[in-house]
N, C-alpha and C positions, 0 to 999 in steps of 0.2 A: 362228185364235187360234195364237199361236206360245208355246210355254212351254219352256223351255230349262234342262238343268243345266249350268251352266258352271265346268269345274275349272280355275282358275288355274294358269298354267305355273309351273314353279321360275323364279325371276328372280335371275339370278347377276350383274347388274351393279350392283347395290346397293353403295354404299361400305361396304367393312368397316371397323371401326374396331380399331385394336391394341390388344391387354390391355396397359396398361401399368402391373400389378402389384395391379389390382383390378377387379372387375366391376360395372357399374352395376347399379343395382337395376331389376327389371322388376316390373311390377303382375303377372305372370302369373297368380297365385293367385286372381285378382279376376275371371279368364274363364271364362266358362263354356265347357267344355270340347267343347261341342257346337256351338258357334257359330263354323263354319269356313266359307271361301267356297263348297266342295264342299257342304254342307249347306243352302246358301241356294236356294232355288227362284227362277229369273228368269223373269219374266212382263212383259206391257207395262207393269203397275203401278209396277214398280221398276226398268227398265231402266238408267235412267241413273244411279240411285244406286249400283246395283250396280258399275256399269262405271264409275265416278267413284272409287268406295271401292276396286276393285281396282287402278286406275291410281296410287292416293295409297299404297296398301300396295306396291307395286311399285317406286315412285319418288318417296319424301316430299320435299314442298316443291318441285317441279319446275313443276307444273300447276296445282293448284287449292288453292291456301291463303289463306284457310281454305277446306275444304269442309263446307258446311252441308247436312244432311240434315235433312229435316222430315216429318212425318205424322203420324196418327192414333195412338193407342196400340196395340199389338199387331200393329203392321204389319212389324217387322224392321228398324226403327232400330239397335236395340241390336244384332243379331245382326252387323249391318253393322260398327259400332264393334269389337266383339270379334273379328270375323274379322280386319282389319286388324291387332290387337293379335297374333294368333296368326301371321298371316303374317310379320309382323316377327320375330318370336321363331325361326319356324321358316327364314327365309332371310336374315338378317342379324346382323349385332351390335350394332345400333343400338338404342338405348334407348326406352321407351314409357312413357307412364302414363296409365292408364284409372280414371276416377271420374265419378260424378255432380257436378251443380253444388251439390246439397245438401251432400254430402261436402266439397266446395271450402269452401262456408261453414262447416261445423261445423268443419273442421280450421283455417280463418282465426280463429274466434272461440278456440279452444282456444290457437292460437299467439300471439294478442293478451294471453290471460290469462295464459300462461305466459311471456311476454316472449321468445318465439322466431319472431318473424316474420322475422326473416333466414333461418334454416333453412328456414322455409316457403316463403318465396322462391325459396331455393336448390333446393330440391326439384323446384318447377313450372316454374322457368326455366332448368334445365340439361337437361331431356329432350329426347330429338331428336323425339318424336310426342306431342302432349297429345290424347287421346281424352275427352273431354267430354260425357255423356248427360245430357237434359232441361237444357239449358243455360236455357230458359224460366223455371227457378226463380230466376235470379238477378234476377229482375224485384222491384223495390221494396227490394233490398237494396242502400242507398247504398253503405256500406264495401265489401261483396263486388264490386259492379261497380267500384269505384275500383280495387281489386286486381287484379282480372281484368284491367281495360283495360290495366294495366302488365305483367302477366303477358303478355298477347298481344302486345303492342307488344316486349316484350323478346324472346320466339320469332319473332315474325315478322321482327324486323330480322337477327336470327342465321340467317334461311332455316332455321328447323325446322318442321314440319308441326303445324296444327292441324285438328282433326276435332271437328264440334257436330253434336249432334242437338236437335230441338226439336218439339215439337207443332204449332208453327205457323211462317211464315215471320218473321223478323227485324222486319218492317214491323208485324206484327200482335202483336208481345210487348209488353202493355201496362207503362207506366212502364221500359221498358228505356231508358237515355240514349241520344241521339243518335248519340254517338261511337260506342258499342258497336256500335249497330244499323249504322253507317258501315262498320265493320270486319268486321262478321260478311258483309256483303254484296261485301266486295273480292274474294272468289275465286268457287266455285261454289255456288250454290244447288240443290238436287235434291230433288224431293219423291217421297215415295212414296204411291201412293193404293193404296185398297182392292182387293184383288186380284178378279177376275172369276172365274167359276164354271169354268172350264178350270184356272185357277192354282189355284184353292182345292183342286180335286180331285188335283192334281200335288203339293201341299205334302202331302196325306196321304198320298199313296203313296209319298213320298219319307221322310216319317217313319215309317210303316210299314214301311218297308225297313231303314231304320236298327237298328228295334227287332227284325228277322226276325220280321216279323208280315205274316202273308197277309192282306189286307184286300180283299174281293171289291168289284168296281167300283161296284155298285149300293148298296153300303155307303159308299163313300166320296161318291158322287154324292148320297146323301141327307143327309148329314151335310154336305155344301159346300152345298147349296142352303138348307141354313136357318141357317148362320152364316156371314155375308157381309162384316162389316167386322173380324173380330179374328184375328188368326192363333194366338194365344196359346187363345183359346177354341177353336179348329180342335183345337190339340194336345191340349187338357185333354180333350177328349171321346175323342180317340185313346187316351190314356192311361187313362181309365176302361174302356176296352173291352179293352184288353191285360191290367190287373189283375183284370177280372172272368172273363175266358178263362182266365188262368193260375190264379187261384185256384180255380175251381171246373170248369177242365178242359171248358169248352163250346166250341163250335164256333161261329165267329163267322159270322151271319147275319143277315137283316133284321129276323126277328123278336126274335131276342136284342137286336140293337143297339137296337131301337126301346124295349124293356123297360128294358135299362141304362141310355138316356138321357133316359127319362120324366122331365119335370120339368126338364129341363137344355135340350133344345133349344125353341125356340119354337114353338107349336102352329099359329100360323098367320101369315103375312107381314104384317108390321106398315105402315100406310100411311105411306107416302114423305111425307117434308116437302119441298113444292115452292114456289120462288118464287111460282108463281099462289096456294098455299094461304096462304103468309105475307101476301100482299097482300090477300087476301080478309079473315083473320083480324084483322089491322091496322085494315082500314076497317071493319068491325063493330065492332070494339072502340072506336075514336074516333068512330064515328057520322060517317063522310064516306064518299063514293061511291066506289068501287073503280076507276073510271075515273078521278078527280082524283088517285090515288096516285100514277099512272102519267104523270099529265099535267104540264103545266110551271109550274101556278100556284106561286108561293113566299108566299103569305100563310104566317105561323106554324102556323096552324090545319092546314093542309095539309104546309107543307113539313118540319115537327117529325115527323109521324106517318111520312111518307116516310123519311125519315132512320132513324127505329126500325125500319121494314119493311128496308131496307138492311142494317142492323146484324144483323137476327135471319136475313136469308138467307145472310150471310155466317157466320154463327154455325152454323145449324142444316141448311143444304143443302150439297150438294157442288159449287154453282155458284161461278167464280172471279170477282173483281170486273169484268171486262169482259162475260160472262157475265150477270150480275145487272144490270149497266147497260143492257145491250139489251133486257132485259125490263122496264125502267122508261122505257119511251118512248125507247129509243138514248139514255140518258144516258152518258156518258164515264165510264171506271174511274177516274179521278180524284175525280168527285164521289162515286162509292160510297165510295172509300177515305175521302173527307174526312168523308163521313157516319159512317161506321163508329167512325173515330177520336173523332170528337166525342161519341158515344154512350157509346163505353168511356169518357172522360174525365168525361162528365157524370155519369153513374151512381155514379161515385165520391163525387161530393158532393152528389147530390140521392136522397135516400132514397125519395122518393116514384116517381121515375122508375126506381129499381132495384125495388121492389117491382112495377113495372108491367112490366118487362121479364120478371121472374121468371113473374109471370101468365100472359104470353103465351106465354112459353115451355112453360108447363104445359098451356096451351089447345091449342097446336100438336101437343105430345108424346102427348097424349090422345086430342085429336079423330079 
């Protein structure tokens, strides 16, 4: 296992803008002062996303435009977007705007209400680098998608950099307009996976170093073995330990940590949800043989539960579309993608199906 702490070099070749009597506004105040590239722990789970973000910061709009970073909550997407903002601030006179898609929506609503859409458009279409967090929240908002579509086009045509983050790839964002999905896929799509044990330990040690805190290896390992999918929770545990140690002047050791984190850390390892478990559960739920759900029969009584199982596998396991297809009798990944999208769309209109999906998810998560 290889874990790196990569410090970006000063990049002196970014084109400088001359000050022509005024300074363009930057949204620096919205950036977390801790979210720099040198505080981001690089592991196999995020190496591509980190390298791409750094390349974009050093040379905006030259290689990966747009850069689309996706992954589950708490894995470092926001850290990378804000690190780009910090790097630009420290190494160039380019302007950037950082915001969430929810904020974009709210500001658009206010602009329409106050008849200030021209100013709204000027603000977001004149920036050099646009950083938008949680772009998946545009889904279902037709007017916002329309406005963002034109904002995207204006920036891209002007060779300005666009960086987006989401909890899923563009193709999996429900009710996202096809024209936006297509544009989000123009550049580089980089995912961030859950960190492995060594990376989680490295994250804790790096955070402790920043806080000038001595964290015993056994304590870091103890925490990392119990929190596997959310970096924010890892850091939250460390904050709690640091506060307790500071307030009560206690030394950090295994006994004190177990007491401090009692009720926060999971007591035992939860049963992982696998493709095989989904197949077994769905087969039992719909009263069909498990072998048939992995077979080739196309009757509705078999094909529909199979599509539901494929949908649940994509939602609840870490397997990719090709990996899921392979476990369903060697199905092509496009078959799984079709099944996923079909169930997503049908569940919006079919209350019975929606309830069945919720019930199956509950069974799988509690079994």
